[in-house]
Each structure stands twice: as C-alpha cells, then as structure tokens.
DSSP file (Angstrom, degrees, kcal/mol; ACC not computed):
  #  RESIDUE AA STRUCTURE BP1 BP2  ACC     N-H-->O    O-->H-N    N-H-->O    O-->H-N    TCO  KAPPA ALPHA  PHI   PSI    X-CA   Y-CA   Z-CA
    1    1 A V              0   0    0      0, 0.0     2,-0.4     0, 0.0    24,-0.2   0.000 360.0 360.0 360.0 132.8  -11.7   18.1  -10.5
    2    2 A Q  E     -A   24   0A   0     22,-2.6    22,-2.7   115,-0.1     2,-0.4  -0.982 360.0-165.5-128.1 140.1  -10.9   20.1   -7.4
    3    3 A L  E     -A   23   0A   0    115,-0.5   117,-0.6    -2,-0.4     2,-0.5  -0.990   7.4-170.9-121.5 129.0  -12.5   23.2   -5.9
    4    4 A V  E     -A   22   0A   0     18,-2.1    18,-2.4    -2,-0.4     2,-0.2  -0.955   5.0-160.6-126.3 114.4  -10.7   25.2   -3.3
    5    5 A E  E     +A   21   0A   0     -2,-0.5     2,-0.3    16,-0.2    16,-0.2  -0.608  17.7 163.0 -88.4 151.4  -12.5   27.9   -1.4
    6    6 A S  E     +A   20   0A   0     14,-1.9    14,-2.5    -2,-0.2   116,-0.1  -0.960  37.9  73.9-154.6 169.7  -10.7   30.7    0.5
    7    7 A G        +     0   0    0      1,-0.3    11,-0.3    -2,-0.3   115,-0.0   0.349  62.3 128.9 104.4  -5.3  -11.3   34.1    2.0
    8    8 A G        +     0   0    0     12,-0.1     2,-0.3     9,-0.1    -1,-0.3  -0.187  23.8 115.1 -73.5 174.1  -13.3   33.1    5.0
    9    9 A G  E     -d  124   0B   0    114,-0.8   116,-2.8   113,-0.1     2,-0.5  -0.981  64.5 -41.3 158.4-165.9  -12.6   34.3    8.5
   10   10 A L  E     +d  125   0B   0     -2,-0.3     2,-0.3   114,-0.2   116,-0.2  -0.825  56.1 168.9 -96.9 129.3  -13.8   36.4   11.4
   11   11 A V  E     -d  126   0B   0    114,-2.7   116,-2.1    -2,-0.5     3,-0.1  -0.984  32.6-113.9-140.1 149.1  -15.4   39.7   10.6
   12   12 A Q    >   -     0   0    0     -2,-0.3     3,-2.2   114,-0.2    75,-0.2  -0.458  49.5 -82.3 -78.2 154.1  -17.4   42.2   12.6
   13   13 A P  T 3  S+     0   0    0      0, 0.0    75,-0.2     0, 0.0    -1,-0.1  -0.295 120.2  28.4 -53.8 137.8  -21.1   42.9   11.8
   14   14 A G  T 3  S+     0   0    0     73,-3.4    72,-0.6     1,-0.3    74,-0.1   0.279  99.3 118.6  90.8 -10.1  -21.4   45.3    8.9
   15   15 A G    <   -     0   0    0     -3,-2.2    72,-2.4    72,-0.2     2,-0.3  -0.120  55.5-125.7 -82.4-178.3  -18.1   44.2    7.4
   16   16 A S        -     0   0    0     69,-0.2     2,-0.3    70,-0.2    69,-0.2  -0.923  19.7-178.9-130.7 152.9  -17.3   42.6    4.1
   17   17 A L  E     - B   0  84A   0     67,-2.2    67,-3.2    -2,-0.3     2,-0.5  -0.984  15.8-148.4-143.4 151.4  -15.5   39.5    2.8
   18   18 A R  E     - B   0  83A   0     -2,-0.3     2,-0.3   -11,-0.3    65,-0.2  -0.974  15.6-157.2-122.2 118.8  -14.8   38.1   -0.6
   19   19 A L  E     - B   0  82A   0     63,-2.6    63,-2.1    -2,-0.5     2,-0.3  -0.687   6.0-155.4 -91.0 145.3  -14.7   34.4   -1.0
   20   20 A S  E     -AB   6  81A   0    -14,-2.5   -14,-1.9    -2,-0.3     2,-0.4  -0.909   9.2-164.7-119.5 149.5  -12.8   32.7   -3.9
   21   21 A C  E     -AB   5  80A   0     59,-2.4    59,-2.3    -2,-0.3     2,-0.5  -0.898   9.4-163.1-134.5 102.8  -13.4   29.3   -5.4
   22   22 A V  E     -AB   4  79A   0    -18,-2.4   -18,-2.1    -2,-0.4     2,-0.5  -0.772   7.9-157.2 -90.7 126.1  -10.5   28.2   -7.6
   23   23 A V  E     +A    3   0A   0     55,-2.6     2,-0.3    -2,-0.5   -20,-0.2  -0.888  13.0 178.9-107.1 128.1  -11.4   25.3   -9.9
   24   24 A S  E     +A    2   0A   0    -22,-2.7   -22,-2.6    -2,-0.5     3,-0.1  -0.939  63.0  33.2-126.1 152.6   -8.8   23.0  -11.3
   25   25 A G  S    S+     0   0    0     -2,-0.3     2,-0.3   -24,-0.2    -1,-0.1   0.447 110.0  71.2  84.3   0.0   -9.2   20.0  -13.6
   26   26 A F  S    S-     0   0    0    -24,-0.2     2,-0.5    -3,-0.1    -3,-0.1  -0.960  73.0-144.4-149.2 127.9  -12.1   21.6  -15.3
   27   27 A T        -     0   0    0     -2,-0.3     4,-0.1     1,-0.2    -3,-0.1  -0.824   4.1-152.9-101.7 129.1  -11.8   24.6  -17.7
   28   28 A F  S >  S+     0   0    0     -2,-0.5     3,-1.8    47,-0.3    -1,-0.2   0.949  76.8  81.8 -60.8 -48.9  -14.5   27.3  -17.7
   29   29 A D  T 3  S+     0   0    0     46,-0.3    -2,-0.1     1,-0.3     3,-0.1  -0.360 104.5   8.8 -64.0 129.8  -13.8   28.3  -21.3
   30   30 A G  T 3  S+     0   0    0      1,-0.2     2,-0.3    -2,-0.1    -1,-0.3   0.428 109.3  98.4  86.0  -1.2  -15.5   26.0  -23.8
   31   31 A N    <   -     0   0    0     -3,-1.8     2,-0.5    -4,-0.1    -1,-0.2  -0.892  69.1-128.3-121.3 152.0  -17.6   24.0  -21.3
   32   32 A A        +     0   0    0     -2,-0.3     2,-0.3    -3,-0.1    -3,-0.0  -0.846  51.8 131.3 -94.0 129.1  -21.2   24.2  -20.2
   33   33 A Y        -     0   0    0     -2,-0.5    21,-2.2    68,-0.2     2,-0.4  -0.969  44.9-133.1-163.1 169.4  -21.4   24.4  -16.4
   34   34 A A  E     -FE  53 100B   0     66,-2.0    66,-2.1    -2,-0.3     2,-0.5  -0.991  11.9-153.7-132.9 144.9  -22.9   26.2  -13.4
   35   35 A I  E     -FE  52  99B   0     17,-3.3    17,-2.5    -2,-0.4     2,-0.3  -0.983  17.3-169.3-117.4 123.4  -21.1   27.3  -10.3
   36   36 A G  E     -FE  51  98B   0     62,-2.4    62,-1.9    -2,-0.5     2,-0.4  -0.836  13.4-148.6-112.3 150.0  -23.1   27.6   -7.2
   37   37 A W  E     +FE  50  97B   0     13,-2.3    12,-3.3    -2,-0.3    13,-1.1  -0.952  24.6 171.1-114.0 138.4  -22.4   29.1   -3.8
   38   38 A F  E     -FE  48  96B   0     58,-2.8    58,-2.4    -2,-0.4     2,-0.3  -0.888  16.2-157.5-138.5 165.0  -24.0   27.6   -0.7
   39   39 A R  E     -FE  47  95B   0      8,-2.0     8,-3.0    -2,-0.3     2,-0.4  -0.993   2.0-166.4-145.2 154.3  -23.7   27.9    3.0
   40   40 A Q  E     - E   0  94B   0     54,-2.1    54,-2.2    -2,-0.3     2,-0.2  -0.929   7.5-160.6-143.8 116.6  -24.5   25.7    6.0
   41   41 A A    >   -     0   0    0      4,-0.4     3,-2.3    -2,-0.4    52,-0.1  -0.565  45.1 -75.5 -89.5 158.5  -24.7   26.8    9.5
   42   42 A D  T 3  S+     0   0    0      1,-0.3    -1,-0.1    -2,-0.2     3,-0.1  -0.300 118.4   4.5 -54.7 127.2  -24.5   24.5   12.5
   43   43 A G  T 3  S+     0   0    0      1,-0.2     2,-0.3    -3,-0.1    -1,-0.3   0.534 112.4 103.9  77.1   6.4  -27.7   22.6   12.9
   44   44 A K  S <  S-     0   0    0     -3,-2.3    -1,-0.2     1,-0.1     2,-0.1  -0.788  74.7 -98.3-120.3 163.2  -29.3   24.0    9.7
   45   45 A E        -     0   0    0     -2,-0.3    -4,-0.4     1,-0.1     2,-0.1  -0.386  49.3 -92.0 -72.2 153.4  -30.0   22.8    6.2
   46   46 A R        -     0   0    0     -6,-0.2     2,-0.4    -2,-0.1    -6,-0.2  -0.457  45.2-152.1 -64.5 139.1  -27.7   23.8    3.4
   47   47 A E  E     -F   39   0B   0     -8,-3.0    -8,-2.0    -2,-0.1     2,-0.3  -0.962   8.9-131.1-122.3 130.1  -28.8   27.0    1.7
   48   48 A G  E     +F   38   0B   0     -2,-0.4   -10,-0.2    62,-0.2    62,-0.1  -0.620  26.1 174.2 -77.7 136.3  -28.3   28.0   -1.9
   49   49 A I  E     -     0   0B   0    -12,-3.3    12,-3.3     1,-0.4     2,-0.3   0.802  56.8 -13.4-110.5 -50.4  -26.9   31.6   -2.3
   50   50 A S  E     -FG  37  60B   0    -13,-1.1   -13,-2.3    10,-0.3    -1,-0.4  -0.982  48.2-152.1-153.9 162.9  -26.1   32.2   -6.0
   51   51 A C  E     -FG  36  59B   0      8,-2.3     8,-2.4    -2,-0.3     2,-0.4  -0.990   7.9-174.7-141.8 128.5  -25.7   30.4   -9.3
   52   52 A S  E     -FG  35  58B   0    -17,-2.5   -17,-3.3    -2,-0.4     2,-0.2  -0.991  12.7-167.2-123.7 129.9  -23.5   31.5  -12.3
   53   53 A S  E >   -F   34   0B   0      4,-1.8     3,-1.9    -2,-0.4   -19,-0.2  -0.685  37.5-107.2-114.4 170.0  -23.6   29.5  -15.5
   54   54 A S  T 3  S+     0   0    0    -21,-2.2   -20,-0.1     1,-0.3   -24,-0.1   0.721 121.0  59.7 -64.9 -21.4  -21.5   29.4  -18.7
   55   55 A S  T 3  S-     0   0    0    -22,-0.3    -1,-0.3     2,-0.1     3,-0.1   0.280 121.5-110.7 -89.6  11.7  -24.4   31.2  -20.4
   56   56 A E    <   +     0   0    0     -3,-1.9     2,-0.5     1,-0.3    -2,-0.1   0.647  63.3 155.0  70.8  18.7  -23.9   34.0  -18.0
   57   57 A I        -     0   0    0     45,-0.1    -4,-1.8     2,-0.0     2,-0.5  -0.661  21.6-170.8 -70.8 127.2  -27.2   33.5  -16.1
   58   58 A L  E     +G   52   0B   0     -2,-0.5     2,-0.4    -6,-0.2    -6,-0.2  -0.962   8.5 173.4-126.2 114.9  -26.6   34.9  -12.6
   59   59 A T  E     -G   51   0B   0     -8,-2.4    -8,-2.3    -2,-0.5     2,-0.4  -0.960  16.2-156.0-125.3 137.2  -29.3   34.2  -10.1
   60   60 A H  E     -G   50   0B   0     -2,-0.4     2,-0.3   -10,-0.2   -10,-0.3  -0.873  12.0-158.9-110.5 147.1  -29.3   35.0   -6.4
   61   61 A Y        +     0   0    0    -12,-3.3     4,-0.2    -2,-0.4   -14,-0.0  -0.885  46.9  43.2-124.5 153.2  -31.3   33.1   -3.9
   62   62 A G    >>  -     0   0    0     -2,-0.3     3,-1.7     2,-0.1     4,-1.2   0.704  62.3-126.2  87.0 115.8  -32.6   33.8   -0.5
   63   63 A D  T 34 S+     0   0    0      1,-0.3    -1,-0.1     2,-0.2    -2,-0.0   0.765 106.7  71.3 -59.8 -23.6  -34.1   37.0    0.8
   64   64 A S  T 34 S+     0   0    0      1,-0.2    -1,-0.3     3,-0.0    -2,-0.1   0.722 109.9  27.8 -69.2 -19.8  -31.6   36.9    3.5
   65   65 A V  T X> S+     0   0    0     -3,-1.7     3,-2.3    -4,-0.2     4,-2.3   0.522  86.0 124.3-118.6  -8.6  -28.7   37.7    1.1
   66   66 A K  T 3< S+     0   0    0     -4,-1.2     4,-0.1     1,-0.3    -4,-0.0  -0.269  83.5  12.5 -57.7 134.7  -30.4   39.7   -1.6
   67   67 A G  T 34 S+     0   0    0      2,-0.4    -1,-0.3     1,-0.1     3,-0.1   0.332 126.4  61.4  81.9  -8.4  -28.8   43.1   -2.1
   68   68 A R  T <4 S+     0   0    0     -3,-2.3    17,-2.0     1,-0.2     2,-0.4   0.700  95.3  53.5-117.0 -34.2  -25.8   42.1    0.0
   69   69 A F  E  <  -C   84   0A   0     -4,-2.3     2,-0.4    15,-0.2    -2,-0.4  -0.844  58.8-173.7-109.4 142.2  -24.1   39.2   -1.7
   70   70 A T  E     -C   83   0A   0     13,-2.3    13,-3.0    -2,-0.4     2,-0.3  -0.987   9.9-153.0-137.3 126.2  -23.0   39.0   -5.3
   71   71 A G  E     +C   82   0A   0     -2,-0.4     2,-0.3    11,-0.2    11,-0.2  -0.738  25.2 156.5 -94.0 145.5  -21.6   36.1   -7.2
   72   72 A S  E     -C   81   0A   0      9,-2.1     9,-3.0    -2,-0.3     2,-0.3  -0.939  21.9-147.9-153.7 174.1  -19.2   36.4  -10.1
   73   73 A K  E     -C   80   0A   0     -2,-0.3     2,-0.5     7,-0.3     7,-0.3  -0.995  10.7-145.8-150.8 155.7  -16.6   34.5  -12.0
   74   74 A D  E >>> -C   79   0A   0      5,-3.3     5,-1.9    -2,-0.3     4,-0.8  -0.942   9.7-167.6-122.6 104.9  -13.4   35.1  -13.9
   75   75 A N  G >45S+     0   0    0     -2,-0.5     3,-0.7     1,-0.2   -46,-0.3   0.870  87.2  57.4 -63.2 -36.2  -13.0   32.6  -16.8
   76   76 A A  G 345S+     0   0    0      1,-0.2    -1,-0.2     2,-0.1    -2,-0.0   0.833 115.6  36.5 -64.5 -31.0   -9.4   33.5  -17.4
   77   77 A R  G <45S-     0   0    0     -3,-0.6    -1,-0.2     2,-0.2    -2,-0.2   0.437 102.3-129.5 -99.2  -1.1   -8.6   32.5  -13.8
   78   78 A N  T <<5 +     0   0    0     -4,-0.8   -55,-2.6    -3,-0.7     2,-0.4   0.909  66.9 131.6  52.3  43.4  -11.0   29.6  -13.6
   79   79 A T  E   < -BC  22  74A   0     -5,-1.9    -5,-3.3   -57,-0.2     2,-0.3  -0.974  47.0-156.5-133.6 139.2  -12.2   31.2  -10.4
   80   80 A A  E     -BC  21  73A   0    -59,-2.3   -59,-2.4    -2,-0.4     2,-0.3  -0.834  15.0-158.5-109.6 153.4  -15.6   32.1   -8.9
   81   81 A Y  E     -BC  20  72A   0     -9,-3.0    -9,-2.1    -2,-0.3     2,-0.4  -0.935  14.6-159.7-131.4 152.3  -16.2   34.8   -6.3
   82   82 A L  E     -BC  19  71A   0    -63,-2.1   -63,-2.6    -2,-0.3     2,-0.6  -0.916  13.1-159.4-131.3 108.0  -18.8   35.6   -3.7
   83   83 A Q  E     -BC  18  70A   0    -13,-3.0   -13,-2.3    -2,-0.4     2,-0.5  -0.767  10.0-168.0 -87.2 124.3  -18.7   39.2   -2.5
   84   84 A M  E     +BC  17  69A   0    -67,-3.2   -67,-2.2    -2,-0.6     2,-0.3  -0.955   9.1 175.4-120.5 117.8  -20.4   39.5    0.8
   85   85 A N        +     0   0    0    -17,-2.0   -69,-0.2    -2,-0.5   -70,-0.2  -0.756  59.1  22.3-116.5 163.8  -21.2   43.0    2.2
   86   86 A S  S    S-     0   0    0    -72,-0.6    -1,-0.2    -2,-0.3   -70,-0.2   0.900  84.2-158.8  49.4  49.4  -23.1   44.3    5.2
   87   87 A L        -     0   0    0    -72,-2.4   -73,-3.4    -3,-0.2   -72,-0.2  -0.253   8.7-160.4 -66.2 145.8  -22.5   41.0    7.0
   88   88 A K    >   -     0   0    0    -75,-0.2     3,-2.4    -3,-0.1     4,-0.2  -0.845  33.0-108.6-122.2 157.4  -24.7   40.0    9.9
   89   89 A P  G >  S+     0   0    0      0, 0.0     3,-1.7     0, 0.0    37,-0.4   0.844 118.1  62.8 -54.9 -33.0  -24.2   37.4   12.7
   90   90 A E  G 3  S+     0   0    0      1,-0.3   -49,-0.1    35,-0.1    -3,-0.0   0.556  88.6  70.3 -72.3  -5.6  -26.8   35.2   11.0
   91   91 A D  G <   +     0   0    0     -3,-2.4    -1,-0.3    35,-0.1     2,-0.2   0.514  69.7 121.8 -82.9  -5.9  -24.5   34.9    8.0
   92   92 A T    <   +     0   0    0     -3,-1.7     2,-0.3    -4,-0.2    33,-0.2  -0.411  40.5 107.8 -61.1 124.0  -22.1   32.8   10.1
   93   93 A A  E    S- H   0 124B   0     31,-1.9    31,-2.8    -2,-0.2     2,-0.5  -0.971  75.0 -80.5-177.0 172.2  -21.7   29.5    8.4
   94   94 A N  E     -EH  40 123B   0    -54,-2.2   -54,-2.1    -2,-0.3     2,-0.4  -0.870  48.1-147.8 -91.6 128.2  -19.4   27.3    6.4
   95   95 A Y  E     -EH  39 122B   0     27,-2.9    27,-2.1    -2,-0.5     2,-0.3  -0.835  17.1-175.1-106.8 135.0  -19.5   28.4    2.8
   96   96 A Y  E     -E   38   0B   0    -58,-2.4   -58,-2.8    -2,-0.4     2,-0.3  -0.903  15.2-152.3-126.5 150.8  -19.1   26.1   -0.2
   97   97 A C  E     -E   37   0B   0     -2,-0.3    22,-2.2   -60,-0.2     2,-0.3  -0.894  17.7-175.3-115.2 157.3  -18.8   26.3   -3.9
   98   98 A A  E     -EI  36 118B   0    -62,-1.9   -62,-2.4    -2,-0.3     2,-0.4  -0.987  16.6-143.0-148.9 153.4  -19.9   23.6   -6.3
   99   99 A V  E     +EI  35 117B   0     18,-2.1    18,-2.0    -2,-0.3    17,-1.5  -0.961  38.6 125.3-120.2 137.8  -19.8   22.9  -10.1
  100  100 A G  E     -E   34   0B   0    -66,-2.1   -66,-2.0    -2,-0.4    15,-0.1  -0.852  56.6 -22.0-163.3-161.0  -22.5   21.1  -12.0
  101  101 A S    >   -     0   0    0     13,-0.4     3,-1.7    -2,-0.2     4,-0.3  -0.305  50.8-129.4 -62.0 140.0  -25.0   21.2  -14.9
  102  102 A P  G >  S+     0   0    0      0, 0.0     3,-1.1     0, 0.0     4,-0.3   0.745 104.8  71.5 -62.6 -20.7  -25.8   24.7  -16.3
  103  103 A L  G >  S+     0   0    0      1,-0.2     3,-1.4     2,-0.2     4,-0.3   0.708  79.3  76.3 -67.5 -18.4  -29.5   23.7  -16.0
  104  104 A L  G X  S+     0   0    0     -3,-1.7     3,-1.4     1,-0.3    -1,-0.2   0.831  85.0  62.0 -62.8 -30.5  -29.2   23.9  -12.2
  105  105 A C  G <  S+     0   0    0     -3,-1.1    -1,-0.3    -4,-0.3    -2,-0.2   0.713  96.1  61.4 -68.9 -17.7  -29.3   27.7  -12.4
  106  106 A D  G <  S+     0   0    0     -3,-1.4     2,-0.3    -4,-0.3    -1,-0.3   0.565  90.1  89.1 -83.1  -7.3  -32.7   27.6  -13.9
  107  107 A R  S <  S-     0   0    0     -3,-1.4    -3,-0.0    -4,-0.3     0, 0.0  -0.708  70.9-129.1-101.1 142.3  -34.2   25.9  -10.9
  108  108 A A  S    S+     0   0    0     -2,-0.3     2,-0.2     1,-0.1    -3,-0.0  -0.994  93.9  33.4-135.2 128.1  -35.7   27.5   -7.9
  109  109 A P  S    S-     0   0    0      0, 0.0    -1,-0.1     0, 0.0     3,-0.1   0.569 107.2-111.9 -69.8 159.8  -35.0   26.9   -5.2
  110  110 A L        -     0   0    0     -2,-0.2   -62,-0.2   -62,-0.1    -2,-0.1  -0.412  35.2-112.6 -60.9 123.4  -31.4   26.2   -6.1
  111  111 A P        -     0   0    0      0, 0.0    -1,-0.1     0, 0.0    -4,-0.0  -0.296  26.4-163.9 -58.8 142.4  -30.8   22.4   -5.7
  112  112 A T  S    S+     0   0    0      1,-0.1     3,-0.1   -66,-0.1    -2,-0.1   0.470  79.7  34.2-108.9  -3.7  -28.4   21.8   -2.9
  113  113 A Y  S    S+     0   0    0      1,-0.1    -1,-0.1   -67,-0.0     0, 0.0   0.217  92.1  83.0-137.2  17.3  -27.4   18.2   -3.6
  114  114 A E        +     0   0    0    -13,-0.0   -13,-0.4   -10,-0.0     2,-0.3   0.022  63.3 116.6-111.9  28.0  -27.3   17.7   -7.4
  115  115 A W        -     0   0    0    -15,-0.1   -15,-0.2     1,-0.1     3,-0.1  -0.668  59.2-141.5-100.4 152.4  -23.9   19.1   -8.1
  116  116 A D  S    S+     0   0    0    -17,-1.5     2,-0.4    -2,-0.3   -16,-0.2   0.888  81.5  21.0 -80.5 -40.0  -20.9   17.1   -9.5
  117  117 A W  E     -I   99   0B   0    -18,-2.0   -18,-2.1  -115,-0.0     2,-0.3  -0.983  63.8-168.5-136.7 144.0  -18.1   18.6   -7.5
  118  118 A W  E     -I   98   0B   0     -2,-0.4  -115,-0.5   -20,-0.2   -20,-0.2  -0.928  17.4-129.4-128.0 150.3  -17.8   20.4   -4.2
  119  119 A G        -     0   0    0    -22,-2.2  -115,-0.2    -2,-0.3     3,-0.1  -0.349  32.0-108.9 -84.5 177.6  -15.1   22.3   -2.4
  120  120 A Q        -     0   0    0   -117,-0.6  -116,-0.1     1,-0.2   -24,-0.1   0.610  60.1-117.9 -86.8 -13.2  -14.2   21.7    1.2
  121  121 A G        -     0   0    0    -24,-0.1     2,-0.4     1,-0.1   -25,-0.2   0.046  13.7-121.7  96.5 155.1  -15.7   24.9    2.5
  122  122 A T  E     - H   0  95B   0    -27,-2.1   -27,-2.9  -116,-0.1     2,-0.3  -0.997  26.0-123.0-136.7 133.6  -14.5   28.0    4.2
  123  123 A Q  E     - H   0  94B   0     -2,-0.4  -114,-0.8   -29,-0.2     2,-0.5  -0.574  21.7-168.8 -83.3 132.4  -15.8   29.2    7.5
  124  124 A V  E     -dH   9  93B   0    -31,-2.8   -31,-1.9    -2,-0.3     2,-0.5  -0.986   4.4-175.3-118.1 124.8  -17.2   32.7    7.9
  125  125 A T  E     -d   10   0B   0   -116,-2.8  -114,-2.7    -2,-0.5     2,-0.7  -0.982   7.6-165.5-123.4 123.4  -17.9   34.0   11.4
  126  126 A V  E     +d   11   0B   0     -2,-0.5     2,-0.3   -37,-0.4  -114,-0.2  -0.922  34.3 131.0-111.0 111.4  -19.6   37.3   11.9
  127  127 A S              0   0    0   -116,-2.1    -2,-0.1    -2,-0.7   -39,-0.0  -0.994 360.0 360.0-159.5 148.5  -19.2   38.5   15.4
  128  128 A S              0   0    0     -2,-0.3  -116,-0.1  -116,-0.2    -1,-0.1   0.421 360.0 360.0 -94.6 360.0  -18.2   41.5   17.4
C-alpha cells in the first residue's frame, strides 16, 4: 500500500491550498478503513486534523483548524483531500495522510501513531 501526498507549497497568509492523498494497493470501495490527516511542525508533536471513514464519519480535530480545514474523499479516485482555507503562519508544517482502522475516527483525540500506512508528507509553508 502506498500513499502519496501532494499539493503543498508556499502560500501567503489568508490563502488556500488543497492537499491530495492518492492511495494505491488498497481500494476504498468494499473495504472498511479510515483516512486521517495530520501535521507536524518542526519541534512539535504530530497533530491530528481530520478523519474520514468508510462509514462516512467525518470528524475534525483541533480548535486551531476548525472552520478552516475540511477533509473529504473521492472513492472513485481512491483519493483523500484536505482543503485548507484562511491559512496562517502557524499552519506551517509537514502534512501527512494515513490509512487505518475505521474505529480510529471514533477516538478523541485522534490517535497519531496507530495507523497502518503513512504517506511521505508534503510541506506547507505559510509566509508573506
């Protein structure tokens, strides 16, 4: 199973980015799973952002991103997305997606190390 994130880059404060996570070797349709989005800034702990499961539970975590970030997925494309709006300098981090048990979406805070597969990450830098 491989997860490949893309869509990161340099953006000005207030701008938007949409991250993609293409999953291969694992098919969304017909399987039970959860897809999580995470970020980790230099010197900080990994932070859970959102969780989407095969039962369509969609949960967002962290007051810092509520109302600004939205997770979604496209089963036909085997791809998950993270839409990030109103970006702030403190959103600067390496962003990761991961696939694991659908039960992970039921837990709060979102577990950050109990996932089966991880992508390599994509860097997001918010700066003027």
